[in-house]
C-alpha positions as CSV (number, residue, x, y, z in Angstrom):
1,M,-63.8,174.2,113.2
2,A,-60.6,174.9,111.3
3,E,-60.9,177.5,108.5
4,A,-60.7,175.9,105.1
5,R,-57.7,176.9,103.1
6,Y,-57.6,177.0,99.3
7,E,-54.4,177.0,97.3
8,E,-54.3,180.1,95.1
9,R,-53.6,179.1,91.5
10,P,-51.8,181.4,89.2
11,L,-54.1,183.3,86.9
12,S,-53.8,183.1,83.1
13,P,-53.0,186.3,81.2
14,V,-55.8,188.7,80.1
15,K,-57.4,187.3,77.0
16,K,-57.0,189.7,74.1
17,N,-60.0,190.6,71.9
18,K,-59.5,189.0,68.5
19,N,-58.3,191.3,65.8
20,G,-61.4,192.4,63.7
21,Q,-63.9,191.1,66.2
22,I,-66.8,193.6,66.7
23,I,-67.3,195.2,70.2
24,H,-70.9,195.0,71.1
25,E,-72.9,197.8,72.8
26,N,-73.0,196.1,76.3
27,Q,-69.2,195.7,76.1
28,K,-68.8,199.3,75.3
29,V,-70.9,200.3,78.3
30,I,-68.6,198.2,80.6
31,L,-65.5,199.8,79.0
32,M,-66.9,203.3,79.6
33,N,-67.7,202.4,83.3
34,V,-64.2,201.2,83.9
35,Y,-62.9,204.3,82.1
36,K,-65.0,206.6,84.3
37,T,-63.5,204.8,87.4
38,L,-60.0,205.3,86.1
39,N,-60.8,209.0,85.5
40,Q,-62.0,209.4,89.1
41,D,-59.1,207.5,90.6
42,Y,-56.4,209.0,88.4
43,P,-57.6,212.5,87.5
44,H,-54.1,213.7,86.5
45,T,-53.4,210.8,84.1
46,S,-53.4,211.6,80.4
47,L,-56.0,210.2,78.0
48,E,-53.4,207.9,76.3
49,Q,-52.2,206.5,79.7
50,K,-55.8,205.7,80.7
51,I,-56.4,204.0,77.3
52,E,-53.2,202.0,77.8
53,K,-54.2,200.9,81.2
54,L,-57.8,200.1,80.1
55,S,-56.4,198.0,77.2
56,R,-54.2,196.0,79.6
57,M,-57.1,195.4,82.0
58,T,-59.7,194.4,79.4
59,G,-57.8,192.9,76.5
60,F,-59.4,195.2,73.9
61,G,-57.2,197.0,71.4
62,K,-56.0,200.6,72.2
63,S,-57.3,201.9,68.9
64,S,-60.8,200.4,69.5
65,I,-60.9,201.8,73.1
66,R,-59.7,205.2,71.9
67,Q,-62.5,205.4,69.3
68,I,-65.2,204.4,71.8
69,V,-63.9,207.0,74.4
70,V,-63.7,209.7,71.8
71,E,-67.2,209.0,70.6
72,Y,-68.5,209.1,74.2
73,I,-66.7,212.4,74.8
74,R,-68.1,213.9,71.6
75,T,-71.7,212.6,71.9
76,G,-72.2,211.9,75.7
77,R,-73.4,208.4,75.1
78,V,-72.3,205.0,73.9
79,L,-73.0,204.5,70.2
80,K,-74.5,201.3,68.9
81,S,-72.3,198.9,67.0
82,N,-72.7,199.3,63.2
83,F,-72.8,195.7,61.9
84,K,-73.0,196.8,58.2
85,E,-70.0,199.1,58.6
86,H,-68.2,196.3,60.5
87,A,-68.8,193.9,57.6
88,R,-67.3,196.4,55.1
89,W,-64.4,196.9,57.5
90,I,-63.8,193.1,57.6
91,E,-63.7,193.0,53.8
92,D,-61.3,196.0,53.7
93,K,-59.2,194.5,56.5
94,T,-58.6,191.3,54.5
95,N,-55.7,192.6,52.5
96,E,-53.8,190.6,49.9
97,C,-51.2,189.2,52.4
98,D,-53.9,188.1,54.8
99,K,-55.7,186.3,51.9
100,N,-52.4,184.8,50.9
101,A,-51.9,183.5,54.5
102,I,-55.3,181.8,54.3
103,R,-54.4,180.1,51.1
104,R,-51.2,178.9,52.6
105,M,-53.1,177.4,55.5
106,I,-55.1,175.4,53.1
107,H,-51.9,174.2,51.4
108,D,-50.5,173.2,54.8
109,F,-53.4,170.8,55.2
110,Y,-52.4,169.1,52.0
111,R,-48.7,169.0,53.1
112,N,-49.9,167.3,56.3
113,N,-51.8,164.7,54.2
114,E,-55.1,166.0,55.5
115,M,-58.1,167.1,53.5
116,P,-58.9,170.8,54.0
117,T,-62.6,171.4,54.7
118,V,-64.3,174.7,55.3
119,D,-64.8,174.0,59.0
120,K,-61.2,172.9,59.6
121,V,-59.7,175.9,57.7
122,L,-62.1,178.3,59.4
123,D,-61.0,177.0,62.9
124,A,-57.3,177.4,61.9
125,V,-57.8,180.9,60.7
126,N,-59.8,182.0,63.8
127,D,-57.1,180.4,66.0
128,D,-54.4,182.6,64.4
129,K,-54.0,185.8,66.4
130,D,-52.5,187.6,63.4
131,L,-55.7,187.2,61.4
132,Q,-59.2,188.6,61.9
133,E,-62.0,186.4,63.0
134,F,-64.6,185.2,60.5
135,R,-68.0,183.6,60.6
136,Q,-68.7,180.8,58.2
137,P,-70.9,182.5,55.6
138,G,-68.5,185.4,55.1
139,F,-65.6,183.1,55.1
140,C,-67.1,181.0,52.3
141,K,-67.5,184.1,50.2
142,L,-63.9,185.0,50.8
143,L,-62.8,181.5,49.8
144,Q,-64.7,181.9,46.6
145,K,-62.9,185.2,45.9
146,L,-59.6,183.3,46.6
147,N,-60.6,180.9,43.8
148,F,-61.4,177.9,46.0
149,Y,-64.5,175.8,45.6
150,S,-65.8,172.8,47.6
151,I,-66.5,169.4,46.1
152,K,-68.2,166.6,48.0
153,R,-66.8,163.1,48.0
154,R,-69.1,160.5,49.6
155,G,-69.6,162.4,52.8
156,S,-66.4,164.3,52.8
157,S,-66.0,167.8,51.4
158,V,-62.7,169.2,50.2
159,L,-61.5,172.7,49.2
160,I,-59.9,172.7,45.8
161,E,-58.2,175.6,44.0
162,N,-59.6,176.8,40.7
163,E,-57.8,175.2,37.8
164,D,-57.2,178.5,36.1
165,L,-55.3,179.8,39.1
166,I,-53.2,176.7,39.3
167,V,-52.3,177.0,35.6
168,W,-51.5,180.7,36.1
169,R,-49.2,180.0,39.0
170,R,-47.4,177.2,37.3
171,N,-46.9,179.2,34.2
172,Y,-45.5,182.0,36.3
173,L,-43.1,179.7,38.1
174,R,-41.9,178.2,34.8
175,T,-41.4,181.6,33.2
176,I,-39.5,183.3,36.0
177,T,-37.2,180.2,36.3
178,Q,-36.5,180.4,32.6
179,Y,-35.7,184.2,32.9
180,R,-33.2,183.5,35.7
181,M,-31.5,180.8,33.6
182,E,-31.2,183.3,30.8
183,G,-29.4,185.7,33.2
184,R,-31.9,188.5,32.9
185,S,-32.2,191.1,35.6
186,I,-35.4,190.7,37.5
187,Y,-37.0,193.7,39.3
188,Y,-40.0,193.7,41.6
189,L,-42.3,196.6,42.2
190,D,-45.2,197.5,44.4
191,E,-46.8,200.2,46.5
192,M,-47.1,200.7,50.2
193,L,-49.6,202.9,52.1
194,V,-48.2,204.5,55.3
195,K,-50.7,206.1,57.6
196,V,-49.2,208.8,59.8
197,G,-51.5,207.5,62.6
198,D,-49.5,204.3,62.5
199,V,-46.5,206.1,63.9
200,Q,-45.9,205.4,67.6
201,N,-47.4,208.0,70.0
202,K,-49.2,209.8,67.1
203,F,-53.0,209.8,67.0
204,A,-55.0,212.3,65.2
205,F,-58.7,212.6,66.0
206,N,-59.3,214.2,62.6
207,D,-58.7,212.5,59.2
208,T,-55.5,210.5,59.0
209,T,-52.8,211.7,56.7
210,S,-51.4,208.9,54.5
211,V,-48.4,208.6,52.2
212,I,-48.2,206.3,49.2
213,L,-44.7,204.8,48.6
214,Q,-43.9,203.5,45.1
215,H,-40.6,201.7,44.6
216,I,-38.8,199.0,42.6
217,G,-35.8,196.8,43.5
218,S,-33.8,193.7,42.7
219,T,-30.9,191.8,44.1
220,A,-28.9,194.9,43.7
221,G,-31.2,196.7,46.1
222,F,-33.8,199.5,45.6
223,V,-33.2,201.3,42.3
224,P,-31.6,204.7,43.0
225,G,-33.8,207.6,42.2
226,A,-37.0,205.4,41.8
227,L,-38.7,206.1,45.1
228,L,-41.8,208.3,44.9
229,C,-43.7,209.5,48.0
230,T,-47.2,210.9,47.3
231,E,-49.5,212.3,49.9
232,S,-52.8,210.5,49.8
233,K,-56.0,212.4,50.2
234,K,-58.4,209.6,49.4
235,Y,-57.6,206.9,51.9
236,P,-58.8,204.1,51.9
237,D,-59.5,204.6,48.2
238,Y,-55.9,205.4,47.4
239,Y,-55.8,202.9,44.5
240,R,-58.0,205.2,42.4
241,E,-55.9,208.1,43.2
242,L,-52.7,206.2,42.3
243,Y,-54.3,204.9,39.1
244,E,-55.4,208.3,37.9
245,F,-52.5,210.5,38.8
246,T,-49.2,208.9,39.5
247,F,-48.4,205.3,38.6
248,L,-48.2,205.6,34.9
249,N,-46.0,208.7,35.0
250,W,-43.8,207.1,37.6
251,F,-43.4,203.9,35.5
252,K,-42.4,206.0,32.5
253,R,-39.8,207.7,34.6
254,V,-38.4,204.5,36.1
255,L,-38.0,202.5,32.9
256,P,-34.7,204.2,31.8
257,L,-33.2,203.4,35.2
258,L,-33.5,199.7,34.7
259,D,-31.2,197.2,33.0
260,E,-31.7,196.5,29.3
261,N,-33.9,193.4,28.5
262,C,-34.9,193.1,32.1
263,V,-38.0,191.6,33.7
264,I,-40.4,193.6,35.8
265,V,-42.6,191.6,38.2
266,M,-45.8,193.1,39.5
267,D,-49.2,192.1,40.8
268,N,-52.6,192.8,39.3
269,D,-53.7,195.7,41.5
270,P,-55.8,198.3,39.7
271,P,-53.0,200.8,39.2
272,H,-51.0,198.2,37.2
273,C,-53.9,197.2,35.0
274,M,-54.7,200.3,33.1
275,K,-55.8,199.4,29.6
276,Q,-54.2,200.8,26.5
277,E,-57.6,201.8,25.3
278,L,-61.2,201.3,26.4
279,L,-63.1,198.6,24.6
280,P,-66.8,198.8,23.7
281,D,-69.3,197.3,26.1
282,T,-73.1,197.4,26.6
283,L,-72.8,201.0,28.1
284,W,-71.5,202.3,24.8
285,T,-74.0,203.8,22.3
286,K,-74.6,202.0,19.1
287,E,-73.0,204.9,17.1
288,A,-69.9,204.8,19.4
289,I,-69.5,201.0,18.9
290,I,-69.7,201.4,15.1
291,G,-67.1,204.2,15.2
292,W,-64.7,202.0,17.2
293,L,-65.2,199.0,14.8
294,K,-64.6,201.2,11.7
295,S,-61.4,202.6,13.3
296,K,-60.2,199.0,13.5
297,G,-60.9,198.3,9.9
298,A,-64.1,196.3,10.4
299,V,-66.8,196.4,7.8
300,V,-70.0,197.3,9.6
301,D,-73.6,196.9,8.5
302,Y,-75.5,199.8,9.9
303,T,-78.7,197.7,10.1
304,M,-77.0,195.4,12.7
305,A,-78.4,195.4,16.2
306,K,-76.2,196.5,19.1
307,A,-75.9,192.8,20.2
308,E,-74.5,191.9,16.8
309,L,-72.0,194.7,16.9
310,L,-70.8,193.7,20.4
311,H,-70.4,190.1,19.1
312,I,-68.0,191.5,16.4
313,V,-66.2,193.4,19.1
314,G,-65.8,190.2,21.0
315,L,-64.1,188.5,18.0
316,R,-61.6,191.3,17.6
317,K,-61.0,192.7,21.1
318,E,-58.2,190.2,22.0
319,K,-56.0,192.0,19.6
320,F,-56.6,195.4,21.3
321,N,-57.1,194.3,24.9
322,R,-53.6,195.3,26.1
323,Y,-52.3,196.9,29.2
324,A,-50.7,200.3,28.9
325,I,-47.9,199.3,31.3
326,E,-46.9,196.3,29.2
327,E,-46.9,198.4,26.0
328,L,-44.6,200.9,27.6
329,A,-42.3,198.1,28.8
330,N,-42.2,196.4,25.4
331,K,-41.2,199.6,23.6
332,A,-38.3,200.0,26.1
333,N,-37.2,196.3,25.5
334,K,-38.4,195.2,28.9
335,T,-40.8,192.4,29.9
336,V,-43.7,192.6,32.4
337,L,-44.4,189.4,34.4
338,R,-47.6,189.2,36.3
339,L,-47.9,187.5,39.7
340,P,-50.8,185.1,40.3
341,P,-53.5,186.6,42.6
342,Y,-52.9,186.4,46.3
343,H,-49.3,185.2,46.1
344,C,-47.6,188.2,47.7
345,E,-44.9,185.9,49.2
346,L,-43.5,185.6,45.7
347,N,-42.8,189.4,45.6
348,P,-39.6,190.2,47.6
349,I,-40.6,193.8,47.9
350,Q,-43.3,192.8,50.4
351,M,-40.5,191.8,52.8
352,A,-38.9,195.2,52.3
353,W,-42.3,196.8,53.1
354,S,-42.5,194.7,56.3
355,M,-39.2,196.2,57.4
356,M,-40.5,199.7,56.6
357,N,-43.6,199.0,58.8
358,V,-41.4,198.2,61.7
359,Y,-39.4,201.3,61.1
360,V,-42.5,203.5,60.8
361,K,-44.0,202.2,64.1
362,T,-40.8,202.6,66.2
363,V,-39.7,206.1,65.2
364,D,-41.6,209.2,66.1
365,T,-42.2,211.8,63.4
366,S,-44.2,214.9,62.4
367,V,-47.5,214.7,60.6
368,I,-46.2,217.4,58.2
369,F,-45.9,215.7,54.8
370,K,-42.4,217.1,53.9
371,D,-41.0,215.8,57.2
372,M,-42.8,212.5,56.8
373,K,-41.3,212.2,53.3
374,A,-37.8,212.7,54.5
375,F,-38.4,210.2,57.3
376,L,-39.6,207.5,54.9
377,E,-36.6,208.1,52.6
378,Q,-34.3,207.4,55.5
379,G,-36.2,204.2,56.2
380,V,-35.9,203.0,52.6
381,A,-32.1,203.8,52.6
382,Q,-31.7,201.3,55.5
383,I,-32.9,198.4,53.3
384,T,-29.6,197.3,51.7
385,A,-28.7,195.1,48.7
386,Q,-27.9,192.3,51.3
387,H,-31.4,192.6,52.6
388,W,-32.7,192.3,49.0
389,N,-30.6,189.3,48.3
390,N,-32.1,187.6,51.3
391,F,-35.6,188.6,50.3
392,V,-35.2,187.2,46.8
393,K,-33.8,183.9,48.2
394,Q,-36.8,183.6,50.4
395,A,-39.1,184.2,47.5
396,I,-37.4,181.5,45.5
397,N,-37.8,179.2,48.4
398,E,-41.5,179.9,48.3
399,E,-41.6,179.2,44.6
400,N,-40.1,175.8,45.2
401,K,-42.8,175.0,47.8
402,L,-45.5,176.0,45.3
403,W,-44.0,173.8,42.7
404,E,-44.6,170.9,45.1
405,I,-48.1,171.7,46.4
406,D,-50.1,170.8,43.3
407,D,-48.6,167.4,43.1
408,I,-49.2,166.9,46.8
409,A,-52.8,167.9,46.5
410,D,-53.3,165.6,43.5
411,R,-51.9,162.7,45.5
412,V,-54.2,163.5,48.5
413,H,-57.2,163.7,46.2
414,D,-56.4,160.3,44.7
415,K,-56.4,158.6,48.1
416,I,-60.1,159.2,48.8
417,P,-63.2,158.0,47.0
418,L,-64.0,159.3,43.6
419,F,-65.9,162.5,43.0
420,S,-69.6,162.4,42.8
421,T,-70.7,161.7,39.2
422,N,-72.8,164.9,39.3
423,V,-69.8,167.1,39.1
424,N,-71.6,170.2,37.8
425,A,-74.2,170.1,40.6
426,E,-71.5,169.8,43.3
427,T,-68.7,172.1,42.0
428,D,-70.0,175.4,43.5
429,F,-71.8,173.9,46.4
430,W,-70.5,174.8,49.9
431,T,-70.9,171.6,51.8
432,E,-70.4,172.9,55.3
433,G,-73.2,175.4,56.0
434,S,-72.2,178.0,53.5
435,A,-74.2,181.1,52.6
């Protein structure tokens, strides 16, 4: 009998593990078994070379494999996966630009004349290799943080943006358009965190050194003399460090470097939202609340209960609820304009930081802070005024798209049956298996 012959089909590439997807204990055991085999077959190969080979063979990321191997070398066993720690990591990993990407995906459904439901959006996000993978309960919570809610219409559910966010966004777009028509200089500022471990061929098994970059720029390029590099010792909690020690002083130093009557665009990250003064709340003592009210000229009845005093504070606090940054800018004849949340595509400096990320990951450097600082200054110098002009044009293009999306969404909503009459009961109800 003739031997059966089978045509050998080409194999598909190794499937990569989704960014952010947890590696389970049994998968770790298999990884370590393959690592041990590589260690026996290639005893003179370096650790990094083995990790590189193992990543190509299995599809798991090099950083994940490195952590598993280092844990095994240190403890002599494979450690169980920490699901609670992983959940916190997922939340931390979803940065503002990732959240913005999810919001834009929802907008794309509207542009395609399709109703965005939780399931459809979740599938689109999980199919995107640049975004982490979510499960539905956690994804619903994230959507709520992004100011989306789900409303049911006769068997169909739809994700809708919170009205307050829509109004904020449209007010921002009107205001910045008006400032451009007036010919005012517009500057954009933000921070960037650079982890030394991100630099190619550099991995420290101890705590990673990080550097906070603060800068501001316009169509004329980065403002000369405005760059500040600060070594971070509290990663990932660098916002608190920045808030407490550097941002306010840096902003004071930068103001004289800017054009007169200019506009300064910034987001609402904690370092930018420091209050001019603390306002009384329930944690204040009754005596402290009375002292604050008297300092503001209020007539206080000492027999009032704490709740009554806080009610008076609520009636007056709008006058005193001001940001320290905005007060400084106003005194210098400059205007602060706040971006709506999760709209980083409207800030051109984010595109400059993307260029910096490429630069950081392709050039080797020392982990010594003074060398790292000089290296980063060289990277910033490579981002020219021409780059900035292109960044601003791209941001304006995104502004034009956002002008259209609300009208598109309204038209899509109007094409399907009316909302349930029980609006209050449905407004915060996740219709597709939410938490």
